[in-house]
SEVEXTI-764787 format. One record per residue (C-alpha): residue number from 1; residue in one letter; chain; x, y, z. Coordinates in pm, 1 decimal. Layout:
N
ATOM,NUM,a,A,X,Y,Z
...
//
This chain:
399
ATOM,1,x,A,11372.2,6673.2,9100.9
ATOM,2,x,A,11038.2,6788.9,8949.0
ATOM,3,x,A,10867.6,6586.2,9304.0
ATOM,4,x,A,11125.4,6729.6,9535.5
ATOM,5,x,A,11023.8,7081.5,9393.3
ATOM,6,x,A,10648.7,7037.0,9459.1
ATOM,7,x,A,10687.4,6923.1,9798.4
ATOM,8,x,A,10927.7,7195.5,9839.3
ATOM,9,x,A,10678.2,7455.0,9735.1
ATOM,10,x,A,10345.4,7286.0,9896.5
ATOM,11,x,A,10555.3,7301.2,10234.3
ATOM,12,x,A,10616.9,7683.4,10172.1
ATOM,13,x,A,10275.5,7783.3,10081.2
ATOM,14,x,A,10158.0,7543.4,10415.7
ATOM,15,x,A,10402.6,7775.9,10600.2
ATOM,16,x,A,10269.1,8084.0,10451.0
ATOM,17,x,A,9922.0,7985.5,10499.9
ATOM,18,x,A,9966.8,7886.1,10878.3
ATOM,19,x,A,10183.0,8174.8,10966.0
ATOM,20,x,A,9975.2,8425.7,10814.6
ATOM,21,x,A,9636.7,8315.5,10922.9
ATOM,22,x,A,9784.3,8269.9,11268.8
ATOM,23,x,A,9897.3,8618.6,11288.6
ATOM,24,x,A,10124.8,8554.2,11567.3
ATOM,25,x,A,10408.6,8663.3,11313.9
ATOM,26,x,A,10320.1,8961.0,11138.7
ATOM,27,x,A,10201.2,9221.9,11376.8
ATOM,28,x,A,10355.0,9194.6,11678.2
ATOM,29,x,A,10620.7,9415.3,11849.0
ATOM,30,x,A,10973.6,9340.6,11733.8
ATOM,31,x,A,11061.7,9174.9,12070.0
ATOM,32,x,A,10792.1,8900.7,12050.5
ATOM,33,x,A,10886.1,8763.9,11681.0
ATOM,34,x,A,10941.0,8389.4,11636.9
ATOM,35,x,A,11261.6,8251.5,11576.8
ATOM,36,x,A,11232.0,8151.7,11203.7
ATOM,37,x,A,11530.7,7977.6,10949.7
ATOM,38,x,A,11664.6,8156.5,10675.4
ATOM,39,x,A,11402.6,7875.7,10452.5
ATOM,40,x,A,11096.1,7944.5,10619.0
ATOM,41,x,A,11159.7,8350.8,10554.9
ATOM,42,x,A,11278.6,8284.4,10239.9
ATOM,43,x,A,10934.6,8095.4,10139.1
ATOM,44,x,A,10754.0,8347.4,10313.9
ATOM,45,x,A,10897.6,8634.8,10097.3
ATOM,46,x,A,10862.9,8430.2,9799.9
ATOM,47,x,A,10519.4,8363.5,9866.5
ATOM,48,x,A,10425.1,8731.5,9918.0
ATOM,49,x,A,10462.1,8771.2,9583.9
ATOM,50,x,A,10161.0,8514.5,9477.2
ATOM,51,x,A,9913.8,8801.2,9607.2
ATOM,52,x,A,10032.9,9006.3,9336.4
ATOM,53,x,A,9822.3,8852.5,9047.1
ATOM,54,x,A,9823.3,9174.4,8830.0
ATOM,55,x,A,10040.1,9530.0,8856.5
ATOM,56,x,A,9978.5,9801.2,8618.2
ATOM,57,x,A,10237.4,10098.0,8668.7
ATOM,58,x,A,10374.7,10401.3,8560.2
ATOM,59,x,A,10735.8,10467.0,8636.3
ATOM,60,x,A,10975.9,10776.1,8621.3
ATOM,61,x,A,11343.9,10669.8,8586.7
ATOM,62,x,A,11677.3,10854.3,8636.7
ATOM,63,x,A,12024.0,10741.1,8626.9
ATOM,64,x,A,12306.7,10851.7,8810.7
ATOM,65,x,A,12665.8,10759.1,8698.3
ATOM,66,x,A,12938.8,10885.1,8977.4
ATOM,67,x,A,13332.6,10898.7,8916.3
ATOM,68,x,A,13607.2,11093.1,9087.2
ATOM,69,x,A,13280.5,11207.2,9329.2
ATOM,70,x,A,13098.1,11405.2,9102.7
ATOM,71,x,A,12767.9,11295.3,8992.8
ATOM,72,x,A,12603.0,11343.6,8640.4
ATOM,73,x,A,12264.2,11233.7,8518.6
ATOM,74,x,A,12299.2,10937.8,8291.2
ATOM,75,x,A,11934.5,10855.6,8139.4
ATOM,76,x,A,11606.1,10960.6,8231.8
ATOM,77,x,A,11299.6,10711.1,8103.9
ATOM,78,x,A,10917.9,10711.4,8165.9
ATOM,79,x,A,10839.9,10334.4,8181.4
ATOM,80,x,A,10470.3,10167.5,8151.2
ATOM,81,x,A,10474.7,9778.9,8283.9
ATOM,82,x,A,10170.7,9558.7,8311.7
ATOM,83,x,A,10207.1,9211.0,8442.4
ATOM,84,x,A,9901.8,8984.8,8452.9
ATOM,85,x,A,10028.4,8569.3,8530.6
ATOM,86,x,A,10342.6,8499.7,8346.1
ATOM,87,x,A,10280.1,8775.3,8057.9
ATOM,88,x,A,10399.5,9131.9,8097.3
ATOM,89,x,A,10433.5,9440.4,7870.3
ATOM,90,x,A,10626.1,9716.5,7894.7
ATOM,91,x,A,10660.4,10046.7,7677.6
ATOM,92,x,A,10978.3,10265.3,7746.5
ATOM,93,x,A,11072.4,10626.3,7677.7
ATOM,94,x,A,11432.2,10663.8,7717.9
ATOM,95,x,A,11702.9,10984.3,7690.2
ATOM,96,x,A,11989.9,10930.1,7744.3
ATOM,97,x,A,12259.3,11207.1,7798.5
ATOM,98,x,A,12631.5,11224.2,7782.8
ATOM,99,x,A,12874.7,11122.7,7473.2
ATOM,100,x,A,12701.6,10864.0,7270.7
ATOM,101,x,A,13018.2,10596.2,7187.1
ATOM,102,x,A,12908.4,10549.5,6845.4
ATOM,103,x,A,12859.4,10891.0,6734.5
ATOM,104,x,A,13079.3,11120.4,6931.8
ATOM,105,x,A,12878.1,11448.7,6774.4
ATOM,106,x,A,12582.1,11354.4,6962.1
ATOM,107,x,A,12535.1,11433.3,7322.4
ATOM,108,x,A,12156.6,11347.0,7383.9
ATOM,109,x,A,11965.1,11039.2,7243.0
ATOM,110,x,A,11592.1,10935.2,7287.5
ATOM,111,x,A,11441.2,10604.5,7163.7
ATOM,112,x,A,11107.6,10404.1,7243.4
ATOM,113,x,A,11062.0,10053.5,7303.6
ATOM,114,x,A,10787.7,9816.8,7390.4
ATOM,115,x,A,10814.0,9478.3,7525.0
ATOM,116,x,A,10562.7,9145.8,7508.0
ATOM,117,x,A,10700.8,8865.9,7727.0
ATOM,118,x,A,10572.9,8505.6,7785.0
ATOM,119,x,A,10657.2,8138.2,7867.4
ATOM,120,x,A,10686.1,8106.0,7539.6
ATOM,121,x,A,10796.2,8374.9,7358.7
ATOM,122,x,A,10899.6,8765.4,7356.1
ATOM,123,x,A,10901.1,9034.2,7115.7
ATOM,124,x,A,11057.6,9383.7,7092.8
ATOM,125,x,A,11005.4,9685.7,6927.9
ATOM,126,x,A,11255.5,9931.8,6884.7
ATOM,127,x,A,11170.8,10308.1,6734.9
ATOM,128,x,A,11492.9,10507.0,6578.6
ATOM,129,x,A,11575.3,10847.6,6472.6
ATOM,130,x,A,11840.9,10821.4,6221.6
ATOM,131,x,A,11669.3,10509.9,6066.5
ATOM,132,x,A,11292.0,10588.0,6038.6
ATOM,133,x,A,11202.2,10251.9,5998.6
ATOM,134,x,A,11104.2,10065.9,6314.3
ATOM,135,x,A,11270.7,9741.4,6410.8
ATOM,136,x,A,11140.9,9451.3,6574.2
ATOM,137,x,A,11252.2,9132.3,6732.3
ATOM,138,x,A,11098.0,8771.2,6766.1
ATOM,139,x,A,11282.6,8524.8,7003.5
ATOM,140,x,A,11182.4,8233.9,7227.1
ATOM,141,x,A,11365.2,8369.3,7523.5
ATOM,142,x,A,11286.2,8678.9,7689.5
ATOM,143,x,A,11421.0,8982.5,7550.2
ATOM,144,x,A,11679.1,9190.6,7786.1
ATOM,145,x,A,11426.8,9534.5,7884.7
ATOM,146,x,A,11571.8,9870.6,7973.5
ATOM,147,x,A,11485.2,9945.5,8360.5
ATOM,148,x,A,11368.5,9757.1,8681.1
ATOM,149,x,A,11055.0,9706.9,8742.5
ATOM,150,x,A,10881.6,9688.2,9100.2
ATOM,151,x,A,10853.6,9315.5,9055.7
ATOM,152,x,A,11204.7,9276.3,8998.7
ATOM,153,x,A,11304.5,9514.0,9260.7
ATOM,154,x,A,11147.1,9320.1,9514.6
ATOM,155,x,A,11148.3,8927.9,9418.0
ATOM,156,x,A,11443.4,8937.3,9160.5
ATOM,157,x,A,11741.1,8877.0,9393.5
ATOM,158,x,A,11982.5,9057.8,9193.9
ATOM,159,x,A,12004.5,8746.6,8940.3
ATOM,160,x,A,12020.9,8500.6,9199.2
ATOM,161,x,A,11741.4,8195.2,9295.5
ATOM,162,x,A,11558.1,8183.5,9603.9
ATOM,163,x,A,11642.5,7866.0,9665.1
ATOM,164,x,A,12027.3,7923.1,9822.0
ATOM,165,x,A,11828.2,7989.2,10142.4
ATOM,166,x,A,11795.9,7637.9,10157.3
ATOM,167,x,A,12159.3,7573.8,10191.9
ATOM,168,x,A,12255.7,7467.5,10558.6
ATOM,169,x,A,12553.3,7746.6,10540.2
ATOM,170,x,A,12225.0,7992.9,10519.5
ATOM,171,x,A,12166.9,8246.3,10812.8
ATOM,172,x,A,11822.5,8434.7,10930.4
ATOM,173,x,A,11875.6,8696.8,11203.3
ATOM,174,x,A,11637.3,8936.1,11362.6
ATOM,175,x,A,11723.6,9301.2,11357.0
ATOM,176,x,A,11587.3,9401.4,11718.7
ATOM,177,x,A,11546.1,9745.2,11664.0
ATOM,178,x,A,11383.8,9761.9,11317.9
ATOM,179,x,A,11180.8,9345.0,11343.5
ATOM,180,x,A,11314.5,9296.6,11038.7
ATOM,181,x,A,11439.3,8945.4,10936.2
ATOM,182,x,A,11814.0,8927.1,10759.1
ATOM,183,x,A,11904.6,8648.9,10536.8
ATOM,184,x,A,12226.2,8569.0,10397.3
ATOM,185,x,A,12366.8,8281.7,10193.5
ATOM,186,x,A,12624.8,8212.6,9925.0
ATOM,187,x,A,12527.2,8255.5,9551.2
ATOM,188,x,A,12444.3,7976.0,9400.8
ATOM,189,x,A,12621.6,8137.7,9030.8
ATOM,190,x,A,12806.5,8172.6,8867.2
ATOM,191,x,A,12989.7,7860.3,8998.7
ATOM,192,x,A,13271.3,7867.2,9247.2
ATOM,193,x,A,13219.9,8254.3,9334.9
ATOM,194,x,A,13227.1,8377.8,9699.0
ATOM,195,x,A,12992.3,8624.8,9698.9
ATOM,196,x,A,12680.3,8635.8,9902.9
ATOM,197,x,A,12347.1,8751.4,9911.0
ATOM,198,x,A,12153.0,8940.2,10190.9
ATOM,199,x,A,11774.7,8978.4,10203.6
ATOM,200,x,A,11599.4,9236.5,10480.7
ATOM,201,x,A,11231.4,9126.2,10535.4
ATOM,202,x,A,10974.9,9291.2,10651.9
ATOM,203,x,A,10695.6,9104.6,10820.6
ATOM,204,x,A,10466.6,9387.7,10935.5
ATOM,205,x,A,10457.0,9445.5,10503.9
ATOM,206,x,A,10343.8,9131.2,10417.0
ATOM,207,x,A,10689.3,8964.6,10429.7
ATOM,208,x,A,10838.9,9200.0,10154.3
ATOM,209,x,A,11169.3,9268.0,10077.3
ATOM,210,x,A,11307.2,9584.3,10193.3
ATOM,211,x,A,11657.2,9556.2,10090.4
ATOM,212,x,A,11905.0,9315.9,9854.5
ATOM,213,x,A,12262.5,9328.5,9854.3
ATOM,214,x,A,12547.4,9153.8,9707.4
ATOM,215,x,A,12855.2,9082.9,9873.1
ATOM,216,x,A,13217.4,8982.1,9743.4
ATOM,217,x,A,13377.1,8743.4,10004.8
ATOM,218,x,A,13556.4,9015.3,10205.6
ATOM,219,x,A,13204.6,9197.8,10293.6
ATOM,220,x,A,13238.9,9460.2,10044.7
ATOM,221,x,A,12868.4,9544.9,9901.7
ATOM,222,x,A,12914.7,9563.2,9495.4
ATOM,223,x,A,12531.2,9588.5,9441.7
ATOM,224,x,A,12200.6,9718.0,9639.0
ATOM,225,x,A,11821.4,9713.4,9573.9
ATOM,226,x,A,11623.5,9901.9,9835.7
ATOM,227,x,A,11245.1,9939.5,9777.8
ATOM,228,x,A,11150.0,10250.7,9997.3
ATOM,229,x,A,10821.4,10464.5,10082.8
ATOM,230,x,A,10639.6,10117.7,10130.8
ATOM,231,x,A,10242.0,10215.6,10138.4
ATOM,232,x,A,9946.9,10017.5,10202.5
ATOM,233,x,A,9707.3,9997.5,9875.5
ATOM,234,x,A,9319.1,9997.2,9935.4
ATOM,235,x,A,9352.3,9613.9,9882.9
ATOM,236,x,A,9539.8,9594.7,10212.6
ATOM,237,x,A,9850.2,9517.2,9977.6
ATOM,238,x,A,10182.2,9686.5,9997.9
ATOM,239,x,A,10414.1,9812.0,9745.2
ATOM,240,x,A,10717.7,10013.0,9735.0
ATOM,241,x,A,10637.4,10367.4,9570.6
ATOM,242,x,A,11035.6,10446.5,9528.7
ATOM,243,x,A,11327.0,10182.2,9468.4
ATOM,244,x,A,11678.1,10220.0,9368.4
ATOM,245,x,A,11938.6,10033.3,9227.2
ATOM,246,x,A,12297.5,10118.3,9335.6
ATOM,247,x,A,12614.5,9923.9,9135.1
ATOM,248,x,A,12944.4,10028.2,9344.6
ATOM,249,x,A,13254.0,9993.5,9219.4
ATOM,250,x,A,13560.4,10238.7,9037.8
ATOM,251,x,A,13245.3,10450.6,8880.1
ATOM,252,x,A,12939.0,10404.9,9059.1
ATOM,253,x,A,12559.6,10366.4,8879.2
ATOM,254,x,A,12264.5,10478.4,9080.2
ATOM,255,x,A,11944.8,10447.3,8918.5
ATOM,256,x,A,11630.9,10566.9,9104.9
ATOM,257,x,A,11236.4,10466.1,8982.1
ATOM,258,x,A,10940.8,10658.7,9146.1
ATOM,259,x,A,10579.3,10461.2,9112.9
ATOM,260,x,A,10363.5,10797.3,8980.0
ATOM,261,x,A,10097.2,10562.8,8897.9
ATOM,262,x,A,9989.9,10208.0,9031.2
ATOM,263,x,A,9681.9,9924.2,9000.8
ATOM,264,x,A,9728.2,9600.1,9158.2
ATOM,265,x,A,9481.6,9305.8,9096.9
ATOM,266,x,A,9244.7,9494.1,8861.8
ATOM,267,x,A,9152.5,9352.5,8542.2
ATOM,268,x,A,9375.1,9444.9,8266.5
ATOM,269,x,A,9207.8,9365.2,7899.3
ATOM,270,x,A,9408.2,9163.2,7659.3
ATOM,271,x,A,9510.8,9438.4,7441.9
ATOM,272,x,A,9692.8,9626.4,7712.8
ATOM,273,x,A,9922.6,9344.3,7743.5
ATOM,274,x,A,10059.1,9341.0,7331.6
ATOM,275,x,A,10128.8,9514.1,7046.6
ATOM,276,x,A,10133.3,9455.1,6698.7
ATOM,277,x,A,10421.1,9566.4,6466.0
ATOM,278,x,A,10371.9,9873.0,6274.6
ATOM,279,x,A,10366.9,9828.2,5866.6
ATOM,280,x,A,10702.4,9893.9,5727.0
ATOM,281,x,A,10860.3,9747.6,6051.2
ATOM,282,x,A,11154.6,9493.1,5978.4
ATOM,283,x,A,11133.6,9227.9,6172.8
ATOM,284,x,A,11388.7,8947.5,6304.3
ATOM,285,x,A,11229.7,8652.1,6386.1
ATOM,286,x,A,11447.6,8446.9,6563.0
ATOM,287,x,A,11225.2,8157.5,6604.9
ATOM,288,x,A,11186.9,8093.7,6267.9
ATOM,289,x,A,11543.1,8203.2,6158.2
ATOM,290,x,A,11388.8,8500.6,5900.8
ATOM,291,x,A,11398.5,8877.4,5839.4
ATOM,292,x,A,11115.4,9047.1,5676.4
ATOM,293,x,A,10921.2,9363.8,5664.8
ATOM,294,x,A,10569.4,9446.8,5774.6
ATOM,295,x,A,10325.6,9442.2,5494.3
ATOM,296,x,A,10585.3,9488.4,5235.1
ATOM,297,x,A,10606.1,9099.8,5181.3
ATOM,298,x,A,10229.7,9056.1,5132.9
ATOM,299,x,A,10303.6,9250.2,4792.7
ATOM,300,x,A,10628.6,9040.4,4704.7
ATOM,301,x,A,10954.0,8934.6,4876.1
ATOM,302,x,A,11237.3,9162.1,4783.4
ATOM,303,x,A,11604.0,9054.6,4841.6
ATOM,304,x,A,11680.3,9290.3,5095.4
ATOM,305,x,A,11410.7,9138.6,5330.1
ATOM,306,x,A,11566.7,8794.2,5380.1
ATOM,307,x,A,11841.6,8695.5,5563.7
ATOM,308,x,A,12087.1,8415.7,5482.2
ATOM,309,x,A,12008.4,8116.1,5686.4
ATOM,310,x,A,12410.6,8173.2,5847.7
ATOM,311,x,A,12313.7,8530.3,5937.6
ATOM,312,x,A,11992.5,8528.2,6079.9
ATOM,313,x,A,12072.5,8559.9,6420.4
ATOM,314,x,A,12252.8,8864.5,6373.7
ATOM,315,x,A,12121.6,9154.9,6586.8
ATOM,316,x,A,11948.2,9440.1,6462.3
ATOM,317,x,A,12121.8,9726.3,6634.9
ATOM,318,x,A,12395.3,9915.8,6548.7
ATOM,319,x,A,12175.1,10295.1,6467.4
ATOM,320,x,A,12279.0,10569.2,6670.5
ATOM,321,x,A,12020.7,10874.2,6788.8
ATOM,322,x,A,11659.1,10741.2,6893.1
ATOM,323,x,A,11332.2,10922.2,6914.5
ATOM,324,x,A,10995.7,10888.7,7111.5
ATOM,325,x,A,10717.7,10679.7,6936.6
ATOM,326,x,A,10513.3,10989.2,6961.2
ATOM,327,x,A,10762.5,11231.3,6765.1
ATOM,328,x,A,10735.4,10997.3,6477.7
ATOM,329,x,A,10470.6,10940.9,6203.8
ATOM,330,x,A,10239.2,10694.4,6334.1
ATOM,331,x,A,10201.7,10415.6,6072.7
ATOM,332,x,A,9936.4,10173.3,6006.4
ATOM,333,x,A,9907.1,9887.4,6224.6
ATOM,334,x,A,9975.0,9559.8,6065.8
ATOM,335,x,A,9665.8,9285.1,6216.2
ATOM,336,x,A,9773.9,8928.5,6382.6
ATOM,337,x,A,9636.9,8767.2,6021.1
ATOM,338,x,A,9889.5,8986.8,5783.7
ATOM,339,x,A,10183.2,8926.7,6026.7
ATOM,340,x,A,10127.6,8555.7,6032.9
ATOM,341,x,A,10077.6,8562.5,5627.8
ATOM,342,x,A,10361.0,8793.6,5568.8
ATOM,343,x,A,10603.6,8541.3,5812.2
ATOM,344,x,A,10480.5,8220.7,5611.9
ATOM,345,x,A,10519.3,8354.4,5251.1
ATOM,346,x,A,10889.4,8506.5,5405.0
ATOM,347,x,A,10944.9,8139.2,5536.6
ATOM,348,x,A,10853.4,7941.4,5219.1
ATOM,349,x,A,11111.4,8181.9,5026.4
ATOM,350,x,A,11373.7,8140.3,5260.3
ATOM,351,x,A,11322.5,7758.6,5212.7
ATOM,352,x,A,11360.5,7762.2,4875.6
ATOM,353,x,A,11696.2,7953.3,4880.2
ATOM,354,x,A,11836.6,7712.2,5094.5
ATOM,355,x,A,12090.7,7500.2,4953.8
ATOM,356,x,A,11953.5,7197.4,4779.5
ATOM,357,x,A,11658.4,7262.0,4798.4
ATOM,358,x,A,11417.7,7143.0,4499.1
ATOM,359,x,A,11167.5,7358.2,4511.5
ATOM,360,x,A,10854.0,7194.4,4414.9
ATOM,361,x,A,11079.6,6863.9,4289.8
ATOM,362,x,A,11167.3,6847.8,4613.2
ATOM,363,x,A,10790.9,6800.8,4700.7
ATOM,364,x,A,10785.8,6543.3,4449.6
ATOM,365,x,A,11037.6,6377.5,4588.3
ATOM,366,x,A,10891.8,6386.1,4927.4
ATOM,367,x,A,10554.7,6244.1,4826.3
ATOM,368,x,A,10719.9,5994.4,4633.9
ATOM,369,x,A,10978.0,5902.6,4909.3
ATOM,370,x,A,10662.5,5832.3,5118.3
ATOM,371,x,A,10503.9,5626.6,4929.1
ATOM,372,x,A,10816.0,5426.7,4861.6
ATOM,373,x,A,10834.0,5371.0,5257.5
ATOM,374,x,A,10488.6,5247.4,5267.8
ATOM,375,x,A,10536.3,4996.8,5008.4
ATOM,376,x,A,10841.6,4896.2,5185.1
ATOM,377,x,A,10664.1,4828.8,5513.4
ATOM,378,x,A,10379.6,4623.3,5341.0
ATOM,379,x,A,10647.0,4403.2,5139.7
ATOM,380,x,A,10817.6,4379.3,5510.7
ATOM,381,x,A,10492.2,4247.9,5697.2
ATOM,382,x,A,10411.3,4034.4,5408.0
ATOM,383,x,A,10763.7,3898.8,5434.2
ATOM,384,x,A,10732.7,3822.5,5771.3
ATOM,385,x,A,10371.4,3660.3,5766.8
ATOM,386,x,A,10539.1,3415.7,5478.9
ATOM,387,x,A,10816.7,3317.0,5631.5
ATOM,388,x,A,10576.1,3260.7,5986.2
ATOM,389,x,A,10370.0,3056.9,5760.9
ATOM,390,x,A,10607.0,2839.8,5617.9
ATOM,391,x,A,10737.7,2761.7,5979.4
ATOM,392,x,A,10429.3,2663.7,6085.4
ATOM,393,x,A,10399.2,2426.2,5807.7
ATOM,394,x,A,10736.8,2264.3,5910.9
ATOM,395,x,A,10680.6,2251.4,6278.4
ATOM,396,x,A,10351.6,2015.5,6195.8
ATOM,397,x,A,10507.8,1803.3,5942.0
ATOM,398,x,A,10769.6,1729.6,6186.0
ATOM,399,x,A,10514.9,1630.5,6424.0
//
């Protein structure tokens, strides 16, 4: 399976190189475009992503909820998002408008979150007004972020996989008016769905997707992403400066994102792709299965800072009312070394509190167990050698 995937990716990149270097498909009039298959156009659209090695953006976001024909602002955010390779960082300041379901007396809530996502782990920091103690989570899987990044808007495909366009039933048509390629394929998930994904790709704008939509089996559009105001940057690459997300239904929801500042393929310092949990942060480490408070553990472990193993996966949410990080007293940041020391100390305490844990006595038993196992192996090897020697002696006598 991996070999097939590598061959497919190699074929896609070869196709991209040949078509882009040749130039015969990228900059001719719509009437002169070459016919391409859905798989070929999807490969070009997906491969275009590899030209964007780093992205550093400042984006404003406004969300609207429409019901009974009336549209009301629902959320407003300021998003700093950076991506370099397979690591991304985001800081999101959000204001929610309307009634807070957890506290009906609050009509406006604010919160600030930071995220770091890598291929091996992710973490989140959340500031909370009614509980000034910052909350943090560490996990192996990506944590849900608020907002749609420009990378997701271009290549996220509304949660589908680009391989759906390799299916024989996938279609590709050329819009003679715009010169855009229109791809359509049956969704790969969930299993048994009749929904289809439709993608519009502009070859004159670096093969970027300009519109992505999900349609039901009867042709009704339920979700749409549009990438608007595509502008060419100084390095020749294209990027949308406005993109929208619309979910249709009984009450529709619209999100509008506007990129205020952007840098593409500029060096991003390592410290701009990470953050440290500030002192006093209650951290839930889902990888180690523990919870601790930063910098308090070093002085001594409190029972309230430890979670029983059965509840170590519980979420830290539940408080209502949020505040931007700049509205809070700025705590002293904790260094990575202190975090590691705190986590190690808490992990030892949690292990010692587990049922059946013998503490130092268990370590003694484990050492004795290892010695016993080694002794048993030596005796077994010696026994085999003795048996082999006796058999050899018997064979010589018989001959």
